[in-house]
C-alpha positions in Angstrom: 0.0 0.0 0.0 1.1 3.6 -0.5 1.9 5.9 2.4 -1.3 7.9 1.6 -3.4 4.7 1.8 -1.8 3.9 5.2 -2.6 7.4 6.5 -6.2 7.1 5.2 -6.6 3.7 7.0 -5.2 5.0 10.2 -7.4 8.0 10.2 -10.5 6.0 9.5 -9.6 3.5 12.2 -9.1 6.3 14.8 -12.3 8.0 13.8 -14.2 4.8 14.5 -12.3 4.1 17.7 -12.8 7.7 19.0 -16.4 7.8 17.8 -15.8 10.8 15.5 -18.7 10.4 13.1 -17.5 12.3 10.0 -14.7 14.5 8.5 -16.5 17.7 9.6 -16.3 16.7 13.3 -12.7 15.6 12.9 -11.9 19.0 11.3 -13.5 20.8 14.2 -11.3 18.8 16.7 -8.2 19.3 14.6 -8.7 23.0 14.0 -8.4 22.4 10.2 -10.7 23.2 7.4 -13.0 20.3 6.5 -11.6 20.5 2.9 -8.2 19.6 4.2 -9.5 16.5 6.0 -11.6 15.5 3.0 -8.5 15.9 0.7 -6.5 13.6 2.8 -9.3 11.0 3.2 -10.1 11.0 -0.5 -6.5 10.5 -1.5 -6.6 13.7 -3.4 -3.9 15.0 -1.0 -1.3 12.2 -1.5 1.5 13.8 0.6 -0.1 15.7 3.5 2.3 18.1 5.2 3.8 17.4 8.6 1.9 20.5 9.7 -1.4 18.9 8.6 -0.5 15.6 10.2 0.4 17.3 13.4 -3.0 18.8 13.7 -4.8 15.6 12.7 -2.9 13.7 15.4 -3.8 16.4 17.9 -7.4 16.0 16.9 -7.1 12.4 18.1 -5.5 13.6 21.3 -2.2 12.0 20.3 1.3 13.0 19.2 2.6 12.4 15.7 4.8 9.5 17.0 1.7 7.9 18.5 -0.2 8.4 15.2 2.5 6.7 13.2 3.2 4.0 15.8 1.2 1.4 13.9 2.2 -1.6 11.8 0.6 0.1 8.8 3.7 2.3 8.7 6.3 -0.5 8.8 8.6 -0.1 5.8 7.7 -3.6 4.6 4.0 -2.4 4.3 4.7 0.7 2.3 5.2 0.7 -1.5 5.6 4.0 -3.2 6.2 2.6 -6.7 
Protein backbone atom coordinates (compact mmCIF):
# COMPACT_ATOMS: atom_id res chain seq x y z
CA UNK A 1 0.00 0.00 0.00
CA UNK A 2 1.10 3.59 -0.45
CA UNK A 3 1.88 5.90 2.45
CA UNK A 4 -1.25 7.88 1.56
CA UNK A 5 -3.39 4.73 1.79
CA UNK A 6 -1.84 3.89 5.18
CA UNK A 7 -2.65 7.38 6.47
CA UNK A 8 -6.25 7.06 5.25
CA UNK A 9 -6.63 3.67 6.95
CA UNK A 10 -5.16 5.00 10.20
CA UNK A 11 -7.43 8.05 10.23
CA UNK A 12 -10.53 5.97 9.47
CA UNK A 13 -9.61 3.49 12.22
CA UNK A 14 -9.06 6.26 14.76
CA UNK A 15 -12.30 8.00 13.78
CA UNK A 16 -14.20 4.78 14.52
CA UNK A 17 -12.27 4.13 17.72
CA UNK A 18 -12.76 7.69 19.02
CA UNK A 19 -16.36 7.81 17.77
CA UNK A 20 -15.81 10.78 15.49
CA UNK A 21 -18.71 10.40 13.06
CA UNK A 22 -17.52 12.33 10.02
CA UNK A 23 -14.74 14.46 8.50
CA UNK A 24 -16.47 17.66 9.58
CA UNK A 25 -16.31 16.67 13.26
CA UNK A 26 -12.67 15.64 12.87
CA UNK A 27 -11.91 18.99 11.26
CA UNK A 28 -13.45 20.78 14.23
CA UNK A 29 -11.32 18.75 16.66
CA UNK A 30 -8.18 19.35 14.57
CA UNK A 31 -8.70 23.03 13.97
CA UNK A 32 -8.37 22.44 10.23
CA UNK A 33 -10.70 23.25 7.37
CA UNK A 34 -12.96 20.35 6.46
CA UNK A 35 -11.62 20.46 2.88
CA UNK A 36 -8.15 19.59 4.20
CA UNK A 37 -9.49 16.49 5.99
CA UNK A 38 -11.57 15.46 2.98
CA UNK A 39 -8.55 15.92 0.71
CA UNK A 40 -6.47 13.56 2.83
CA UNK A 41 -9.27 10.99 3.25
CA UNK A 42 -10.14 10.96 -0.45
CA UNK A 43 -6.52 10.45 -1.47
CA UNK A 44 -6.58 13.73 -3.41
CA UNK A 45 -3.85 14.99 -1.04
CA UNK A 46 -1.29 12.25 -1.53
CA UNK A 47 1.46 13.84 0.58
CA UNK A 48 -0.08 15.72 3.52
CA UNK A 49 2.33 18.11 5.17
CA UNK A 50 3.81 17.43 8.58
CA UNK A 51 1.88 20.50 9.73
CA UNK A 52 -1.41 18.92 8.63
CA UNK A 53 -0.54 15.58 10.18
CA UNK A 54 0.44 17.30 13.45
CA UNK A 55 -3.02 18.85 13.72
CA UNK A 56 -4.77 15.62 12.71
CA UNK A 57 -2.86 13.72 15.40
CA UNK A 58 -3.79 16.42 17.92
CA UNK A 59 -7.43 16.01 16.89
CA UNK A 60 -7.14 12.43 18.07
CA UNK A 61 -5.46 13.58 21.31
CA UNK A 62 -2.16 12.00 20.33
CA UNK A 63 1.30 12.98 19.23
CA UNK A 64 2.65 12.45 15.74
CA UNK A 65 4.75 9.54 16.96
CA UNK A 66 1.66 7.92 18.49
CA UNK A 67 -0.24 8.40 15.23
CA UNK A 68 2.50 6.74 13.17
CA UNK A 69 3.23 4.03 15.77
CA UNK A 70 1.22 1.40 13.93
CA UNK A 71 2.22 -1.59 11.81
CA UNK A 72 0.56 0.11 8.83
CA UNK A 73 3.66 2.29 8.66
CA UNK A 74 6.26 -0.49 8.79
CA UNK A 75 8.61 -0.07 5.84
CA UNK A 76 7.67 -3.56 4.58
CA UNK A 77 4.05 -2.44 4.26
CA UNK A 78 4.70 0.74 2.28
CA UNK A 79 5.23 0.68 -1.46
CA UNK A 80 5.58 4.04 -3.19
CA UNK A 81 6.21 2.62 -6.67
